[in-house]
N, C-alpha and C positions, 0 to 999 in steps of 0.2 A: 434363383433370385431374379435374373433377367426376365424369365417367363412370368413371374409374379408381377413385375413392374409393367410388362407389356399388357397383361390381363387387366391390371388396374387402370392403365391408360385407355384401353378399349372400353372398359366399363364407364369411365368418366366421359369419354366421347359419346357413348350411347346415351348417358344421362343428359349430356348437353343437348344432343339432338332431340330427345324426348321433351325436355323442358323448353327448348326453342319452339317446338311445335305447339305446346300448350300456351306459351306466351303469344304465339302468332294468332291462335284461335281467340284468345281473350282480348288481345290488343285490337284486332279488327272487328270482332263481333260485339265487344263490350260497348263502345261508343254508339254503334248502330242500333242496338236493342234499347239502349238508354234513350236515344233520341226518338225511337219509335214510341216510347211511353209518353214523351212530352208532345210529340206531333199530334197524337190522337187524344189529347185532352188531359193527360197527367200533369199535375202542377206541384207535386210534393217533392221538394228537393232533398229533404232529410230522408224520405223514404227511398229515393234513388240512391242516396249515399249509403243507406243501410244495406241495400241489395248488393253493393260492391263487395262487402265482406260477410254479409249475413249467411252465405252458404258455407261457412266454416265447418259445420259438422261433416261435410263431404270429405274433409281431410282424414277423417277416421278410417275411411275405406282403404287408402294406400298405407296409412299408418299401422293399422291392425295387421296388415299383410306383412309388414316389416318387423313387428314386435316379436320377440322370442316367446315360445310357449310357456317357459318358466322365467319370471322376471329376475334379472341379476340383482343381487344385494337387496332383494325384496321390493324393488321399485320397478314399475312398468315403464315410467317415463324417465328419460336419461338426462334431461337438462338440469343444470345446477343453478343455484341461486343467482349469480351474476348474469348468466345467460337469460334466465327468466325475467329479471328486472329490465335488462336491455330490450328484450322482446316486448315487454309490457309498454315501455316508453315509446318504442317505435310504433307499436300498435295504436297508441293514443294519438300520435302524430298522424298516422295513416287515416284515422277516423276523421280528423279535421281536413286532411287533404282530400278525402272522399267528398266532403261537402263542397269544397272549393271547385273540384272538378265537375261535380254534378250541377252546380250552379252555372258553370260555364257552358256545359252541354245543353242546359235548359234554355240558354239565351242565344247560342251561336249555332250555325249550321255545322254538321259533323266535319265537313271538309275544312272549314275555318278552324274549329277547335283542335282538330288533329294537327294542322300546320303550326298552330300556336304552341301546342304541347310538345312539338319537336324541339323547341328551345330548351326543353328539359335536359337534353344532351350536354349543352354548354354548362348548365348548373351541376350536373352529375360529374362532369370532368373537373370542375373547380373543386367541389367538395371531395371528390376521390383523391385529388392531389393533396388537399389539406389533411384529410382524415387517414387515408391508407397509403399515402405516398405513391400514387399511381404514376408510372413512368410514361412519358409522352414522346412520340416521334414527330418529325415535321409533318408527316402525313396525317396523324391523328389530330394534331393541332389545327391543321388546315381543314379537316373534316368538321371539327367542333365549331370553328369560325364560320364556315359556310352554312352549316345547319342552323346556327344561331341567327345569322344574317337573313337566311331564308325565311325563318319565322318572323323576324322583325319587319320584313318587307310588307307584310300584311297590314301593319299599322299605318302605312302610307295612305291607304284607301280602304280601310277595313269595313266601313259601314255600307258599302255598295251591295252586300248580300244580306242586309238586315232583314229578318223575317217580318212579314206583314203584321201590322198592329203593335210593333215593338218600338219603344221610344229610343232615342239616341243614348239616353242615360242608362237604360237597361242593357243595351247592346254593349256599350263600353264597359259597364260594370262586369258583364259576363266575360268580356275580353281580358280585363285585368285580373279577374278571379281565376281564369284559366292560366294566366302567367304565374300567379301566386301558387297554383297547384303544381305547375312545372317546377318552380323553385323548391317547393317543399318535397316533392317526390325525388328531385335531384339530390336532396339531402338524405332522404330515407334510404335510397339504394346503397350509397357508401356506408351508411350507419349499419346496415345489415352485414356488409362485407367486414366492417370493423369488428362487429360482434363475433363473426367467425374467427377472425385473426386473434382477438384478445381472449377468446374462450380458453379456459384452462382445462379443456377436455377434448377428446377426439371429435372432430366434426364429421359425422356420418350423414348419409341421406335421411336416415330415420330422425336424427336430431334436427335436420333442416325442416322436416315435416312438422316436428313438434314446435319449432320456432314460429313457423307459419301459422300453426293452430293458435298459439298464444297471441300473436300479432293480430290476427283476424278477430279473435274473441274480444280483445280490448277495443279494437276499432269499432266493432259492432256495438259494444257498450256505449261508446261515445255517441254513435248515431242513434241508438235507442233512446238515450236521454234527450237528444235533439227532437226526436219524433214525439216523445211524451210532452215536451214543452210546447211543441207546435201542434199538438192534438192530431197527429197524423194517423194514429191507430183508429180513432173514431171516424176519420174521413175515408178510410179505405173502402168500406162497403158502398158508400155513396159515390165515390169516384169510379168504382168498378162498374156500377150500373150506368153511369154516364159515359163510359169509355167508348171511343169512336169505333173500335173493332169488336165490341161486345164484351159482356161481363166475363164469360169463360176465357176469352183470349187475354183479358186483362191479367188474370191469374197465371195464365201460361207465360205471358211476358215476364211476370215477376219471377217465376221459377227458373225460366231460361236465363234471365239476367243474373240470378244468383250463381248458377252453374258456370256460365261463361266467364264471369268475373273471377271466380275461383281459379279457372284455368290461367287467367292473367297473373294473379298473384303467386300461384304455385310455380308457374313458368319463370317468373321474374327472379324469385329467390333461388330457384333451382339453377338458373343460368349463372347467378352470382357464385353459387357453390361450385359448379363445374368450370366456371370461367372467371369473370370479374364483374363488378358493378358497372364499369364502363361498357363492357360487352353487352350487358343486359340493356343498357340505355341505347346502345347502337342498334340492337335488334328492334327495339321499340320504334326507333326513328326510321329504320329501314322499311318497316311495314307501312310507312306513311303513304306511299303511292297506291298501295292496295286499298287502304281505307278511303283515300280520295276517290278512287274509281267506283268503289262500292257505294259511297255516299251520293255520287252523281247519278248512278244507275237507279238506286232504290228510292231516293228522295228528290230526284230531279233538281239538285242544287246547282246554282250558277257556278261556272268556272271562269272567273275573270282573269285578266292579264296578270294581276298581282299574284294570284294563286299559281299561275303558270311559271312566273319567274321564281317564286318560292320553291316550287316543285323541282325546277331545273337545278337550283342551287343545292337543294337537299340531295338530289341524285348525284350531283358532282361530289358532295361531301361523302356520300356512301362509298362511291368508287375510290375516292382518295384514301379513305380509311382501310378498305379491304386490300387495295393495292399495297399500301404500306405494310399491312399484316403479312401479306403473301411474300413480299420482299424480305421482311424480317425473318420469317420462318425458313426461307431458302438460305439466307445468310447463316442462320443458326445451324441448320442441318449440314452445311458445308464445313463449319468449324468443328462439328462433332465427328465427321468422317475420319480424320486422321486419328482421333482418340480411340475410335472403335476398331480401326484396322490394326493398330499397334500390337495389341495382345495376340491377334491372330498370327502376325508375322513372327512374333517371338515363339509362340507355341509350335508353329510349323517347322522351325529350325531345330527343335528338339527331336531326337530319334524316338 
């Protein structure tokens, strides 16, 4: 029995590590490749939104690997009605969140939008407390406060890195759209965790993949409607010919964008499955310095004093959170030692 529990814990840790890697790839690469599209002449926000979830057929690759050769009860897919409805609702919300985020990236430098989106952690913490009764320690509260303040510091002098040719109105609209995206995704992560907790069926990694498939499908439907209304499909060939890096690279950017963003979404819900929605938000925030550095390297973006202060506060928040988690796990392991040693003492006294 103990061996089975140990094997289960090891498998969950392995899944957590794998999904954290996927989340890292998507979280750092997604904003950079999306900004690449806009920097070199791309102007279609709904198209960029569509690419965030449009790669959903990729999920069939790991999903088919996990499906049994013979479907149990005559069904290939395992999700039941309530889980499907919850996944559909979250997917629709994700579609609108994709648009808010893409609009922000279109107007803001990557380094700025990444710092603003870090405020998502504060909203995730709030909604996690309300929806899934997330427990907080003084360290996690301190981390959430510091990360939220760090993102807020940018508002003090936010238009100093405004791209050339962009009006104040467009810049500030992008700023507030990014904050709105942070609020909405801060709600979406705990909603996914709530779906796991309220599901009246066993939550397996196969079911997690199915939930992700449904979410991305309906998010893509929302963005497809937006593209149709905005005539984006007709504009794609024309935009590809005028793209700064060339027509072929335009389509390469599209394909890579779809793949990288799937890494993000798969990683995010996988971390929720193996950990929690707050941990998923923490990992997203932890990767902020990496995205910052990459944006400065690849796009020669300015790194003003406000960004430096925001970055220091964010790093302080990360250290606070992980120190608290380390302290909590050590305290927990100490309390478990007497319980695990007691049976051994009793058994050794018997002949």
